[in-house]
C-alpha positions in Angstrom: 0.0 0.2 0.0 1.6 3.2 -1.2 -1.1 5.9 -0.5 -1.3 8.2 1.8 -3.8 10.5 3.0 -3.6 13.9 5.3 -6.7 14.3 7.3 -8.0 17.4 8.7 -10.1 16.7 11.2 -12.3 19.4 13.2 -16.0 20.5 13.7 -18.0 22.8 11.1 -16.3 26.0 10.5 -13.0 25.3 12.1 -11.3 26.1 8.7 -10.7 22.5 7.4 -11.5 23.3 3.8 -9.5 26.6 3.8 -6.4 24.8 5.2 -6.6 21.7 3.1 -6.9 24.2 0.0 -4.1 26.2 1.5 -1.9 23.0 2.1 -2.7 21.5 -1.0 -1.1 24.6 -3.0 1.8 24.8 -0.8 2.8 20.8 -1.3 2.4 21.5 -4.9 4.6 24.5 -4.9 7.3 22.5 -3.4 6.7 19.9 -5.8 4.8 17.5 -4.4 1.7 16.0 -5.9 -0.8 16.1 -4.3 -4.7 15.9 -4.7 -8.0 17.2 -2.5 -10.6 14.9 -1.5 -13.7 17.1 -1.8 -16.6 16.4 1.0 -19.3 14.3 -0.2 -21.9 15.9 2.4 -20.9 19.4 1.2 -21.9 18.1 -2.3 -25.4 16.8 -0.8 -26.1 20.3 0.7 -25.0 21.9 -2.2 -27.4 20.1 -4.3 -30.4 20.6 -2.1 -30.3 16.8 -1.2 -30.0 18.1 2.9 -32.1 14.8 3.6 -29.8 12.4 2.4 -27.8 13.3 5.3 -29.7 11.3 7.7 -28.1 8.2 6.0 -24.7 8.2 7.2 -24.0 4.7 5.2 -25.1 6.5 2.1 -22.7 9.5 3.4 -20.1 7.3 3.7 -20.0 5.3 0.6 -19.9 8.8 -1.3 -17.0 10.0 0.7 -15.4 6.8 -0.2 -16.2 7.0 -3.7 -14.6 10.4 -3.5 -11.6 9.0 -1.7 -11.3 6.6 -4.3 -11.4 9.0 -7.1 -8.5 11.0 -5.9 -6.2 8.2 -4.7 -6.5 6.6 -8.2 -4.8 9.6 -9.5 -2.5 10.7 -6.8 -0.2 9.0 -3.9 -1.2 11.7 -1.8 -4.4 13.2 -1.0 -5.9 15.8 1.6 -9.2 15.4 3.1 -11.0 18.0 5.0 -13.6 15.3 5.8 -11.7 12.1 7.1 -14.1 8.8 6.6 -14.0 8.5 10.5 -16.1 11.7 10.9 -19.3 9.9 10.1 -19.2 8.1 13.2 -19.9 11.4 15.0 -23.0 11.9 12.6 -24.6 8.4 12.8 -27.8 7.3 13.8 -27.4 4.2 16.1 -29.2 2.1 14.2 -26.7 2.8 11.4 -23.7 2.5 13.4 -22.8 -1.0 12.6 -22.8 -0.5 9.0 -21.0 2.9 8.8 -18.3 1.4 11.4 -17.9 -1.4 8.6 -17.8 0.7 5.7 -15.0 3.3 7.6 -12.9 0.2 8.4 -13.1 -1.7 4.8 -12.0 2.1 3.3 -9.2 3.0 5.7 -7.7 -0.4 5.0 -6.7 1.2 0.9 -4.3 4.0 3.1 -2.1 5.1 5.3 -3.2 8.0 7.4 -1.7 11.6 8.8 -4.4 13.0 11.4 -4.5 16.8 12.3 -7.5 18.4 14.2 -8.0 21.9 13.6 -9.5 23.5 16.5 -12.3 26.0 16.6 -10.9 29.6 17.7 -12.4 32.9 18.4 -11.6 33.8 14.6 -13.6 30.9 13.5 -16.4 32.1 15.7 -16.0 35.7 13.9 -16.4 34.0 10.3 -19.3 31.4 10.9 -21.4 31.1 8.3 -24.8 29.0 7.6 -23.6 28.9 3.9 -23.4 24.9 2.8 -23.6 23.8 6.7 -26.3 22.1 8.8 -25.0 23.2 12.4 -24.9 26.5 14.0 -21.8 27.6 15.7 -23.1 26.4 19.4 -23.8 22.9 17.5 -20.2 22.8 15.9 -18.8 23.6 19.4 -20.5 21.0 21.2 -19.4 18.7 18.3 -15.8 19.5 18.9 -16.0 18.7 22.6 -17.4 15.0 21.5 -14.7 14.6 18.8 -11.8 15.9 21.2 -13.5 13.3 23.9 -13.6 10.5 21.6 -11.7 7.7 21.1 -10.9 8.3 17.5 -8.6 11.3 18.4 -6.2 8.7 20.9 -4.3 8.0 17.9 -0.8 8.5 18.4 -0.1 10.2 15.2 -3.0 12.8 15.6 -1.6 16.4 15.9 -3.8 19.4 17.2 -3.4 22.6 15.5 -5.3 26.0 15.2 -5.6 28.6 12.6 -2.7 30.3 13.2 -0.4 27.5 12.2 1.3 28.3 9.5 1.0 26.2 6.6 4.8 25.7 6.5 4.8 24.5 9.8 1.9 21.7 8.9 4.1 20.7 6.1 7.1 19.9 8.6 4.7 18.2 10.9 3.8 16.0 7.9 7.2 15.0 6.7 8.5 14.5 10.3 5.9 11.7 10.6 6.5 8.0 10.5 3.7 7.8 8.0 5.4 10.1 5.7 8.7 8.6 5.9 7.7 5.1 5.5 5.4 6.7 2.1 8.8 8.4 0.8 10.7 5.0 1.3 8.1 3.0 -0.4 7.9 5.5 -2.9 11.7 5.4 -3.4 11.9 1.9 -3.8 9.0 1.5 -6.6 11.5 4.1 -8.5 14.4 1.7 -8.6 
C-alpha cells in the first residue's frame, strides 16, 4: 500500500476546507503531487439533498468514492472530511454498517491526522452557507470529538488557524507515515 491521506479533522467552521486548499497549494509549490478529496456531505447540501445526510451509510459510501477517485490519480491526498467523521453523525441504528464501511475504506491507505480547533476567529467567520450546524452545535461537536477514542491515535496532531502552512508541512514530513510513504515510493522507482 503506497497511498497516503492527510486528514484534517475538526468541527464545522473550524477552517478545515481552507487549510486543505492552502496545504494542497503549498505542497504543489514544493513539487509534491497531491490531490484534494471533496466532501460528499457538502456536495449533498449544495445539490439541495440535505435529507440524504440522515443516511450516514449513504454519505460514507459517497465519501469513499470521493477518496477512491483522488487516490486513483495521486499517491497523496488531503481530506477535510475524514471518513471517520461519519461516526459522529451516525444514527445509532446505522452505526454497525457505517463502522464496517469506514474500516473497509481505511484498509486502502495510511493516514496522517490533524485536528483543527475552533478559535475566536472561527466564531467571527462562521456562516451557515453550505452547513447544517450552528456555531454552538459546532462547539459541542468539537468537545465530543476531542473526548472521542478516535482522537487517541498517537499520530494525531492538534493545530489551530494560527499554525502556518509551512509548519503543518514540517509536521507531516516528520511523521512516521510520511517517511514510510517516501521510502516506499523511492523503492518503487528503482
